ZAVEX-531194 format. One record per residue: x, y, z of N, C-alpha, C in turn; residue in one letter. Coordinates in steps of 0.02 Angstrom, whole numbers, plus 32768, in hexadecimal, padded with zeros to 4 digits. Example, Ala and Ser with C-alpha at 12.3 -4.5 7.8 and 13.67 -1.06 7.14 Angstrom:
<atoms>
82947EE4818682677F1F818682947F5B8186a/82827F90816282AC7FCB816582858002818As/
</atoms>
This chain:
<atoms>
D7FB64E84190D7C464C141ABD7B26487417Em/D7B76490413BD7A0645D410DD7C7641B4114s/D8076420412BD82E63E24134D81163B6416Be/D7EB63D44199D7CF63AD41D0D788639441C1r/D76C63A7418AD72963904178D72963454168w/D6EE6327416DD6E662E24157D6E762DD410Bg/D6EA629F40F1D6F3629340AAD6BE62B5407Ff/D67E62AA408FD64962C54064D6436311406Ct/D651632B40A7D651637440AFD68763934083t/D6C263744081D6F6638C4054D6E06387400Bk/D6C0634F3FFAD6AB63443FB4D67763783F9Ea/D64D638D3FCCD61963BD3FBBD63264053FC0i/D65364163FF7D662645C4006D6AB646F3FFAh/D6D764403FF1D71D64503FE4D728646B3F9Fg/D75964983F98D76B64B13F56D73664DB3F34g/D70B64FD3F5BD6D665263F3CD6F365683F24k/D6E2657A3EE7D6FC65B83ECAD6D265F43EE2m/D6F0662F3EE7D6C9666B3EF7D69566793EC0p/D65966893ED4D62466963EA2D5FB66D23EBAd/D5FB67073E93D5D967453EA8D58E673C3EB0t/D571670A3E8FD52966FE3E93D51666CC3EC9h/D54766B23EEED53C66853F27D51666463F12k/D526662B3ED9D50765EE3EC0D51A65B33EEDs/D4E865893F00D4F6654D3F27D51A651A3EFDv/D502650F3EC0D52564E33E91D55F65093E71a/D59964EA3E68D5D2650E3E4BD5C365223E03p/D5D3655F3DF0D5C665753DABD5F865553D7Ap/D5E365503D3CD60F65373D07D62A65733CE2i/D66C657B3CE2D68B65B03CBCD69B65953C76y/D66765953C4CD66C65783C09D68A65AC3BDAq/D6CA65B83BE4D6ED65E93BBBD73165CE3BA8t/D74865E13B6DD78A65CC3B56D7C065FE3B6Ba/D7AC663D3B72D7DE66703B81D7C166A53BAFt/D7EB66D33BC7D7D867053BF9D7F867473BE5y/D7D4677E3BF0D7F067BF3BDDD81667DE3C17y/D841680C3C07D86568323C3AD862687C3C28y/D86968A63C5AD85D68EE3C51D89B69153C3Dd/D8D668FD3C4FD91369223C41D94868F33C26t/D97A69103C04D9B268E83BEBD9D868C93C25a/D9DC68ED3C5DD9FF68D33C97D9DC68953CB2e/D99968983CB6D973685E3CCDD97B68233C9De/D97A68313C5CD98467FC3C2BD9C867DB3C31g/D9FC68043C3FDA3F67E83C47DA4267BB3C85a/DA2067D13CBADA1F67A83CF7D9FB67673CECr/D9C1676A3CCBD99A672D3CBFD9BD66FE3C8Fl/D9E867193C64DA0B66F03C33DA4866CC3C4Eg/DA5666D33C8FDA8F66AF3CACDA8166643CA9q/DAB6663D3CB0DAB265F43CA7DA7E65D43CD5e/DA7F65E73D14DA4D65CE3D44DA28660B3D60i/D9F566233D3DD9D666623D51D9AB665B3D8Fp/D9A666903DB7D979668F3DF1D93066983DDDp/D92466B03D9FD8DF66BA3D88D8D066903D4Bg/D8A166A73D22D88A667F3CE9D89466A63CA8y/D8B366853C77D8C166A43C38D8A6667A3BFDv/D8A566373C06D890660A3BD0D87F65C73BF0y/D84765A83BDCD82F656D3C00D85C65303BF8t/D885652E3BC4D8B664F83BC0D8E964FD3BF9r/D8F065393C14D91E65443C4CD8FA653C3C8Fw/D8C065593C96D89C65563CD6D85565703CCCa/D827655A3CF6D7E1656E3CF2D7C4656A3D39n/D79965993D4ED78065993D92D75965593DA5p/D731653E3D76D70C65013D85D73D64C73D8Dt/D76D64C23D60D7A0648E3D65D7C764953DA5t/D7D764D33DB8D7FE64DD3DF5D7D864C63E33r/D79764D03E34D76F64B83E6DD773646C3E72a/D770644A3E39D77764013E39D7BB63ED3E54l/D7EF640E3E3DD83363FC3E52D83C64043E9Ee/D82064393EB8D82664443F01D800640F3F28e/D7C663F93F0FD7A163C33F30D7C963833F30k/D7E663713EF6D80D63333EF2D84963353F21i/D86C636D3F23D8A563733F51D88F63693F99a/D85663843FACD83B637A3FF0D82B63313FFDl/D80963103FCDD7F262CC3FD8D82C629A3FDAl/D86062A63FB2D89962783FB0D8D0628C3FE0e/D8CD62C93FFCD90162DF4029D93F62F84004g/D93663113FC7D96D632D3FA0D97663773FACg/D9B063913F9CD9BC63D93FA1D99963FF3F69e/D99463DF3F2ED97463FE3EF5D95C63C73EC7d/D93563DA3E95D91A63A93E65D91463C93E21a/D90D639F3DEFD90863B53DAAD8D563893D86l/D8A263A83D68D86F63833D43D883637C3CFAa/D87163443CDCD88363363C97D845631D3C70t/D84F63153C2FD81763043C03D80162BC3C08a/D82A62903C24D81862493C2BD846622A3C5Fs/D83561EC3C73D86061C93CA1D8A561BB3C84g/D8A761A83C44D8E8619B3C25D91061DB3C1Bm/D8EE62143C14D91362533C13D935625E3C56a/D913624D3C8CD93162543CCFD96B62243CD7a/D96161E43CC4D99661B23CCBD9D361C53CA1v/D9C861D33C61DA0061E03C34DA2562203C46s/DA0062553C58DA2262943C6ADA48628D3CABc/DA2D62683CDBDA51625D3D1ADA9062333D0Ea/DA8A61FF3CE5DAC461D53CD7DAF961FC3CB2v/DAE562233C7FDB1662493C59DB3662813C82l/DB1462973CB6DB3262C73CE4DB6862A63D0Ft/DB5F62663D1DDB8B62433D4CDBCA62273D2Ca/DBCB621B3CEADC0461FA3CCADC2262243C93v/DC6062143C83DC8562323C4DDCA861FC3C25r/DCBF620A3BE7DCE561D83BC1DD2061BD3BEAp/DD27617B3BE9DD5C615B3C0FDD4561413C52g/DD0961553C68DCED613D3CA8DCCF60F73C9Fd/DCBF60D83CD8DC9F60973CDADC5F609C3D03h/DC2A607C3CECDBE9607E3D0FDBD060373D1Aa/DBAB602E3D51DB905FEC3D63DB445FF13D6Bi/DB205FBF3D52DAD85FBC3D5ADAC35F733D56a/DA8A5F613D74DA715F1C3D6CDA565F133D25p/DA555ED43D0DDA395EC63CCBD9ED5EC13CCDs/D9D15EAB3D06D9895EA43D0CD96B5EE53D23a/D96A5F173CF6D94F5F583D04D9215F6D3CCBi/D9045FA73CD0D8D95FC13C9BD8FE5FBD3C58y/D8DB5FA43C24D8FD5F933BE6D91F5FCF3BC6q/D901600B3BC9D92160453BACD96060593BD3a/D95F60523C15D99B605E3C3CD9D1602C3C2Bt/D9BD5FED3C22D9EC5FB93C0CDA0D5FCE3BCAy/D9E55FE53B9ADA015FFA3B5ADA3060353B61q/DA2060643B8EDA4C609D3B9ADA9160853BB0l/DA9360563BDFDAD3603D3BF8DAF5600D3BC7f/DACE5FE23BA7DAEB5FAF3B7CDAFF5FC93B37a/DAD85FF83B1CDAE2600D3AD7DAFB60543ACFd/DAE160833AF7DAF060C93AEBDB3060E03B0Em/DB3860D03B4EDB7360E83B73DBB560D23B54l/DBBA60933B3CDBFA60803B1BDC0A60AD3AE0p/DBD760C63ABDDBE260F43A85DBFF61373A9Bg/DBF661483ADBDC1461843AF8DC5661743B1Cy/DC71613A3B0FDCAE61213B2EDCA9611C3B7Ar/DC6E61073B91DC6460F73BD7DC5D60AC3BDCv/DC8A608C3C00DC8760443C0ADC4D60333C38e/DC2C5FFB3C2BDBF45FE73C55DBF95F9D3C68t/DBE25F8F3CA4DBDB5F4A3CBBDB925F403CD0t/DB705F103CB2DB2B5F003CC2DB2B5EC03CECl/DB125EC63D28DB175E903D5ADAE15E5B3D50l/DAF05E1C3D5CDABD5DE73D58DA8A5DEC3D90p/DA9C5E0C3DC7DA6D5E183DFEDA815E593E20d/DA575E6F3E4FDA625EB03E6FDA7B5EAA3EB7s/DA9F5E743EC5DAB95E693F09DAF75E933F15s/DB065E9E3F54DB425EC43F66DB825EA33F4Bl/DB8B5E613F51DBC85E423F36DBCF5E4D3EEAp/DB985E4E3EC5DB9C5E5A3E7DDBB65EA03E6Fs/DB9C5ED23E93DBB45F163E8BDBFF5F1A3E9Ey/DC115EF93ED5DC565EFD3EEDDC875EDF3EBBe/DC745EA63E9DDCA05E863E6CDCA85EB03E2Dr/DC755ED83E1DDC755EFE3DDEDC9E5F3E3DE3a/DCB05F543E1EDCD45F933E26DD185F923E02l/DD285FCA3DE2DD685FD33DC1DD8660153DDAr/DDC660203DCEDDE460603DE3DDC1609D3DC5p/DDA460953D89DD8360CE3D68DD3760CD3D6Fn/DD1C60A63D9EDCD460A53DAADCBE60E83DC7t/DC92610A3DA3DC79614B3DBADC2E614C3DC6k/DC0B61183DB1DBC261163DB9DBAC60D03DCEl/DB8460CE3E02DB6360903E18DB18609D3E14v/DAF660773DEBDAAE60823DDFDA87604B3E03f/DA5260613E26DA2760333E4CD9E0603B3E33i/D9BE60033E2AD97660043E1FD9595FD13E4Fe/D9325FE83E81D9175FB93EB2D8D25FCF3EC8t/D8A05FA33EC3D8A25F613EA5D8B35F653E5Ap/D8D25F2F3E40D8E55F2E3DFAD8AA5F1B3DCEt/D8AF5F2F3D90D87B5F233D5DD8935EEC3D2En/D8705EB43D27D82F5EA43D43D8315E703D7Ap/D86D5E603D94D8745E273DC1D86D5E383E0Bm/D8635E773E1BD85A5E8D3E61D8965E7B3E8Cl/D8D25E7D3E6FD90D5E743E97D9175EAF3EC6g/D9325EA23F01D93C5ED53F34D9875EE13F3Fi/D99B5F1F3F3AD9E05F323F46D9E55F523F8Bt/DA185F403FB0DA255F603FF1DA415FA53FE2d/DA165FD83FE3DA2A601B3FCEDA6360363FF9i/DA5D6030403ADA8E604D4067DAD3602F405Be/DAD75FEE4052DB185FCD404ADB375FDC4006k/DB0F5FDC3FD1DB2A5FEB3F8FDB3F60343F8Bv/DB1860613FA8DB2A60A83FA8DB6B60B43FCFa/DB7460914007DBB26097402DDBED607D4006a/DBE360453FE2DC1860293FB8DC2E605B3F83l/DBFC60793F61DC0B60AA3F2DDC2F60E73F49a/DC1761003F82DC35613B3FA0DC7E612F3FB3r/DC8C60F43FCEDCD160E43FE0DCFE60E13FA2a/DCE060D33F69DD0560CE3F2ADD0861103F05h/DCE561423F1EDCE361833EFCDCB461863EC1g/DC8261593EBFDC5261573E88DC1061753E9Da/DBEC61923E6CDBA961AC3E77DB7761743E74t/DB4661753EA2DB1061443EA1DAD061653E8At/DAB161473E57DA6F615D3E3FDA3E61243E4Bi/DA0661333E6AD9D261003E76D99261133E51a/D97960E43E2AD93760EC3E0BD90360D63E3Ed/D8DC61053E56D8AB60F83E8BD86360F53E71n/D85C60EB3E2FD81B60ED3E10D7EB60B93E2Et/D802607B3E34D7D560453E4AD7BF604C3E92w/D7EA60663EBDD7D8606B3F03D7B060AB3F11a/D7C360E23EF0D7A961253EFCD7C661403F3Ds/D7C961823F45D7E4619E3F84D7B8618F3FC0p/D77B61793FB5D75161663FEED76C6127400Fy/D78360F73FE7D79B60B74001D7E560B64010n/D80C60E33FF2D85560DD3FF7D876611F3FE6q/D8A96132400DD8CE61704000D91961603FFEt/D933614E3FC3D97961393FBED9AC616D3FD5p/D99C61AE3FCFD9CC61E13FE6D9DA61D94031l/D9A761C54056D9B061BB409ED9DD618040ADa/D9E76153407BDA1261194084DA5661224063n/DA6861604052DAAB616D403BDAB361773FF0g/DA7D616E3FC9DA8261783F80DA8C61C13F71v/DAAF61D03F3ADABD62153F27DA8562353EFFd/DA67620F3ED2DA3562293EA3D9FC61F73E9Cv/D9BF62103E99D98461E63E8CD96361FD3E4Cv/D94E61CD3E23D92861DD3DE6D8E561B93DE9v/D8B461D63DC6D87161B93DC1D85761C03D7Ah/D832618E3D64D802619B3D2FD7C361B33D51s/D7B661F43D4ED77B62113D6DD73B61FF3D47a/D74461E03D0DD70C61C33CE8D6E8618F3D12t/D70C61713D40D6F261373D65D6CE614E3DA5k/D6E7613C3DDFD6C261483E1DD6B961923E2Dy/D6EA61BC3E1DD6E562023E2FD6AA62233E0Bl/D6A462183DCAD66A62313DA4D62C62083DB5g/D63261C63DAED60061983DCAD5C0618D3DA3g/D5B761AE3D69D57661A93D47D57D61983CFDh/D5B861803CE8D5C3616A3CA2D5B961A33C70h/D5C361E13C84D5B362183C56D5EA624B3C4Ed/D627623B3C64D65E626A3C5ED69F62433C54v/D6CD62603C2FD71062453C27D74062773C45t/D76762623C77D79162913C9BD7C6626B3CC2a/D7FA628F3CD8D82E62723D02D84862A53D33g/D86D628F3D65D88C62BC3D95D8CF62A13DACv/D8FC62CF3DBCD93D62BF3DDAD94162E73E1Ai/D95A62C93E50D96462EF3E8ED9A462D73EB0t/D9C263043ED6DA0162F43EF8DA1F63343F14g/DA6163383F12DA8263743F2CDA7763AE3EFDt/DA7B63EA3F18DA7364263EEEDAAA64293EB9a/DAE664133ECBDB1D64153E9BDB1163E63E60a/DAF863AA3E6EDAEB637C3E37DAB263953E0Af/DA7D63AF3E29DA4463C83E02DA5964033DD6i/DA86642D3DEFDA9E64653DC7DAC2644C3D89k/DAEA64163D90DB0C63F93D57DADA63D73D28r/DAA863B53D45DA7763923D1CDA4D63C23CF2a/DA4163FF3D0DDA1A64303CE9DA3B64423CA6k/DA7D64403CA4DA9F644E3C65DA8E64193C31k/DA8D63DA3C47DA7A63A33C1ADA3363AC3C00q/DA0563B93C2DD9BE63BE3C1BD9B263F93BECv/D9D164323BFCD9C6646D3BD2D9E464663B8Dr/DA1F64473B88DA3F64403B47DA1E64093B1El/DA0963D23B3ED9E8639C3B1AD99E63A93B0Dl/D98263DA3B30D93C63EC3B26D90B63BB3B43g/D91E63983B78D8F263663B96D8C863843BCEt/D8B263C13BC5D88C63E63BF8D84363D03BF8t/D82663C93C32D7DF63BA3C38D7B663F73C24i/D77A63EC3C09D74F64253BF9D72664393C37d/D70F64773C3BD6EC648E3C78D6AE64653C89p/D68764513C56D64B642A3C65D65D63E63C80f/D69163C73C65D6A963873C7FD6BE638E3CC8g/D6E263C43CD8D6F763CF3D1DD6BA63D73D4Aa/D68763FA3D32D64A64033D59D62663C13D65w/D62563943D33D60563533D3CD629632A3D71l/D66B632E3D73D69063093DA7D68263283DECv/D680636A3DF0D66E638B3E2FD62A63723E47i/D5FA636E3E1AD5B863553E2CD5BC630D3E45r/D5E362E43E23D5EA629E3E37D60A62963E7Cg/D63A62C03E8CD65D62BA3ECCD62F62C33F07l/D5FA62E93EFFD5CC62F63F37D5AC62B63F51a/D5A362853F26D58362463F3BD5B4620B3F3Bt/D5F562193F35D62561E23F31D62261B43F6Dl/D62261CF3FA9D62161A53FE5D5E2617B3FE9a/D5A861983FD7D56A61733FD9D56B613A3FA7l/D58361473F6BD58761133F38D5B860DC3F4Cr/D5F260F03F66D62460BF3F78D60D60913FB0m/D5EA60AD3FE1D5CF60824017D5A2604C3FF9e/D576605F3FCCD549602F3FACD5705FFD3F81r/D5A060163F5AD5C55FEA3F2DD5F45FBB3F54q/D6125FD43F8AD63A5FA83FB4D6115F6E3FCFn/D5D65F7E3FE9D5AB5F4B4008D5915F1A3FD4a/D57B5F333F9BD55F5F073F67D5945EDB3F48s/D5D05EF63F3DD6065ECE3F20D61B5E963F50a/D61D5EA63F90D62E5E723FC2D5FB5E393FC0q/D5BC5E4B3FBED5885E173FBED5885DF03F7Dr/D5935E123F45D5955DEE3F05D5D15DC03F02l/D60B5DD63F1BD6465DAC3F1CD63A5D6D3F46a/D61A5D753F7FD60B5D3B3FAAD5DC5D0B3F87e/D5AA5D273F64D57A5CFE3F40D59D5CD73F08y/D5C65CF93EE1D5E85CD93EA9D61A5CA43EC2l/D63B5CB13EFAD66B5C813F15D64A5C3E3F27a/D60A5C403F36D5E65C033F47D5C05BE53F0Da/D5C45C033ED2D59C5BEC3E99D5BE5BB13E76h/D5995B7D3E64D5B75B423E45D5D35B4F3DFFp/D5BF5B843DDDD5D85B933D9AD6165BBF3D9Bk/D62E5BD33DD6D6665C013DDDD6A25BDD3DFBv/D6DC5BE33DDBD7185BC03DF4D7435BEC3E20s/D73F5C2E3E19D7675C5B3E43D7485CA03E43a/D74F5CC33E7CD7395D083E82D7745D313E9Cv/D77F5D6A3E7CD7B65D973E90D7975DD63EADh/D79A5DDB3EEFD77F5E163F12D7A35E1C3F55y/D7C35E543F63D7EB5E593FA0D7C35E553FE1p/D7815E5D3FDDD7585E564018D74D5E0F402Fg/D75F5DDE4005D7585D984018D7965D834040l/D78D5D624079D7C65D4B40A1D7F55D1D407Ap/D7DB5CFC4046D8055CD0401DD8335CF53FEDs/D8275D363FE3D8515D5D3FB5D8975D643FD3h/D8CC5D583FABD9105D5C3FC7D9235DA03FE1p/D9025DD43FCAD9125E183FE1D8E15E324015g/D8B85E074030D8825E1D405ED89E5E42409Ah/D8D25E2840BAD8EC5E4840F7D9095E8D40E8a/D92C5E9440B0D9485ED5409ED9105F05408Cv/D8DE5EED4068D8A55F174055D8815F304093a/D8785F0640C5D8575F1B4103D87E5F524125r/D8C05F504120D8EA5F814141D8E95FC5411Dr/D8E75FC440DAD8F0600440B7D8B1601E4094q/D8795FF9409AD83C600F407AD804601740ADm/D7DA604940A4D79F605240CDD769602040BAr/D76260154079D7335FE4405DD7565FC04024g/D73B5F87400FD75D5F5E3FDED74B5F6E3F96f/D71E5F9E3F8CD7105FB63F49D6D75F943F26g/D6C55FAF3EECD68C5F963EC6D6A05F6B3E8Bg/D6E05F583E86D6F95F313E4DD7085EE93E63m/D6F85EBA3E38D70B5E743E43D7105E523DFFl/D7315E193DFED7325DF03DC2D7295DA73DD8s/D70F5D7F3DAAD7055D383DBAD70E5D0E3D7Bf/D71E5CCE3D86D72B5CA03D50D6F15C6E3D4Ae/D6D55C6A3D0FD69D5C3D3D02D6B95BF93CEDv/D6A05BC53D0CD6B45B813CF9D6A05B743CB1k/D6CC5B533C8CD6BE5B463C46D6E25B753C16g/D7075BA53C32D7325BCF3C09D70D5C023BDEg/D7295C103BA4D7125C473B7AD6C85C3F3B66y/D6B65C053B4CD6715BFC3B32D63E5C063B69e/D64A5BE73BA3D61B5BED3BDAD6165C343BF4a/D64F5C563BF8D64F5C9B3C11D62A5CCA3BE2s/D6315CBE3BA1D60D5CE73B70D5C25CDD3B76v/D5AD5C9F3B80D5655C923B88D54A5CB73BC5r/D56F5CB43BFCD5595CD93C38D55A5D243C2Ca/D58F5D3B3C0DD5985D823BFED55E5D9D3BD5f/D5495D783BA2D5145D8F3B76D4CE5D873B93e/D4C85D613BCAD4865D563BE8D4755D8A3C1Da/D4A55DB53C2FD4975DE83C62D4625E193C4Bl/D4385E2F3C79D4035E5F3C68D40A5E9F3C90q/D4175E9B3CD0D4235ED73CF9D46A5EF03CEDv/D49A5EC43CF1D4DF5ED63CE2D4E85EE43C98g/D5065F1C3C88D50F5F303C42D5535F1A3C28k/D5545EFF3BECD5945EEC3BCCD5B55F2C3BB1r/D5E55F443BD6D6045F843BC4D6485F893BE4a/D6745FB03BC4D6B35FC23BE4D6A75FFA3C16t/D6DC60113C35D6D960433C6AD6C060253CABs/D6B9604E3CDDD6A960363D20D69A60713D4El/D68460613D8AD68060933DBFD64260BE3DC0g/D61060AF3D95D5D460D83D94D59960B73DB6g/D55F60D63DAFD52360BE3DD2D507607E3DB5v/D518606E3D76D50060313D56D5355FFA3D5Cs/D5205FBD3D67D54E5F843D67D5655F763D20t/D5A75F753D16D5C45F683CD5D5EF5F293CD9l/D5EA5EFF3CA5D60F5EC13CA3D6375EBE3C62v/D6765EAB3C67D6A05EA43C2CD6C25E603C2Bs/D6DA5E4D3BF0D6FC5E0D3BE5D7445E1D3BD4h/D7725E1F3C05D7B65E383BF9D7DB5E153BC1p/D7DA5DD23BBFD8015DAF3B8CD7E65DBC3B46a/D7A55DCA3B42D7875DD43B00D77E5E1D3AEDg/D7815E4B3B1FD7715E913B0FD7A55EC03B2Di/D7A75EC73B6FD7CB5EFF3B8ED8165EF53B94s/D82F5EB73B8ED8775EAC3B94D8955E903B54s/D8725E993B1BD8885E7B3ADDD8CA5E993AC3v/D8DD5ED43ADBD91B5EF23AC3D9585ED73AE8h/D94C5EAE3B1BD9835E8C3B3BD9925E4B3B15m/D9D15E393B0BD9E05DF83AEDD9C15DC03B16p/D9AB5D8B3AF3D9875D543B15D9B15D363B4Dk/D9F35D313B42DA1D5D133B76DA235D403BB3e/DA205D823BA8DA215DB13BE1D9E05DAB3C08v/D9A75DA73BE4D9675D9E3C06D9675D5E3C2Fr/D9815D283C12D9815CE83C35D9AC5CEC3C74a/D9E75D0B3C6EDA145D113CA8D9F45D3B3CDFa/D9CA5D6C3CCBD9A95D973CFCD96A5D773D19a/D9575D3D3D00D91B5D1A3D19D8DB5D2D3CF6g/D8E05D523CBED8A45D673C99D8905D2D3C6Bi/D86A5CFE3C86D8575CC23C62D81C5CD03C34v/D80E5CA13C07D7DA5CAA3BD5D7945CAF3BF2e/D78A5C923C2CD7475C913C4BD73C5CC73C7Eg/D7685CFA3C80D7635D2E3CB3D7315D643CA0l/D7065D773CCED6D95DB03CC6D6E95DE33CFCl/D6EB5E233CE8D6F85E5A3D17D6B75E803D23r/D6A95E8E3D62D66A5EAE3D75D6775EEF3D9Av/D6585F253D82D6555F633DA7D60F5F693DC4s/D6095F5F3E04D5C85F5C3E25D5AC5FA33E2Bv/D56E5FAC3E16D54D5FED3E1AD5265FF53E5Bg/D4F1601C3E58D4CA60293E95D484600C3E8Fi/D47A5FDC3E61D4385FBD3E5BD4265F973E9Be/D3E75F843EA1D3D25F5B3EDAD3F85F183ED9d/D4125F063F13D43C5ECA3F17D4185E8B3F00l/D3DA5E833F14D3B55E473F01D3B05E413EB5d/D3A85E793E93D3A35E773E4AD3E75E643E2Bd/D41C5E7B3E48D45F5E693E2FD46C5E1E3E38l/D45E5E053E74D46A5DBE3E81D4405D923E53l/D4025DA53E48D3D75D7F3E1CD3F05D813DD4a/D40B5DBA3DC0D4245DC13D7BD4605D943D70d/D48F5D923D9FD4CA5D683D97D4B85D1E3D9Cf/D4875D0E3DC7D4705CC83DCBD4525CB33D88d/D4285CDE3D6BD40A5CD03D2AD43F5CC73CF5h/D4715CF23CF4D4A55CEF3CC2D4CF5CAF3CC8a/D4E15C9E3D06D50B5C643D10D4E75C233D00l/D4A55C233D06D47F5BE73CF2D4855BDA3CA7r/D4975C0E3C81D49E5C073C38D4E65BF43C25r/D5135BF53C57D55A5BE83C47D5675B9F3C33a/
</atoms>
């Protein structure tokens, strides 16, 4: 029955663990280990993929409830929670490739993911190609006989590039490669890449899934076979989420749809406002008809999301003046929570990318990235107007 429920009903009632006390709120199993009554039971629990619980690095009832919810919301067969978004990305990637393989990803992506592909994978003898853009022709040109992984991030960070998920996934499948999509920016409320042919979805649950700037977590979802393999990575590397962190994400999921509706609407209005502002030279938001990926985004997204970026006229100096004049918007990294957060990619969040790579990806010196929160829209618009007057 749960597969037929609506999104928020799944988010609230899906994946509920049995509880002898009939608690409405899911209990937190804040334990590192579990006892067993007999040697036979201990032997059974100690199997590689146990049906029960033996040690929280392996499995935990609170964590399992979160995983079942994520699988329901994304349409996956199974899911795996991790200690951070990068734990999810790195463990999923390392599950998909082996030495001698080739992997493809866009260059204009989350900076830590960029470093994983540019710096770490070559050390494991995995060849990588980082694309100048996330278009289908770029992915097609990058394919090699040993390509085993195609990585998608859409919308991309921080330029809001849109990838045609269905076409890239079909390209990868025809080539025998696994497709992993980072769905953090869209959230499963706005986009479900598995329904468009992707094999695996990863999230930084720190962002929209948690939604309150108070937890660090990640999730992987996809086929049961892939998740079973990924569990080996997570258990051996120790990137397991803690039970309280899992509980915080469960709490956040209950209001995800409500928050996303507000953030979708506010981001759309802010993007329209900035596009008409005399101090702004460009706005990157897929909800604007002028965005090159607008038609694809309309086809594969329910809403256009709460993220946008814009370029301040006058370059670095002017953008810093506007950046530092914000009062409602907070100067902070991260995204996806109830507070509006603004970052300066060229000066802060993308500094680990070589300058020439940033320039090729369109990350100019005057770019500001905005994660729109749930504040009153009039207050947000007034704050950005005030800030831009200082640019």
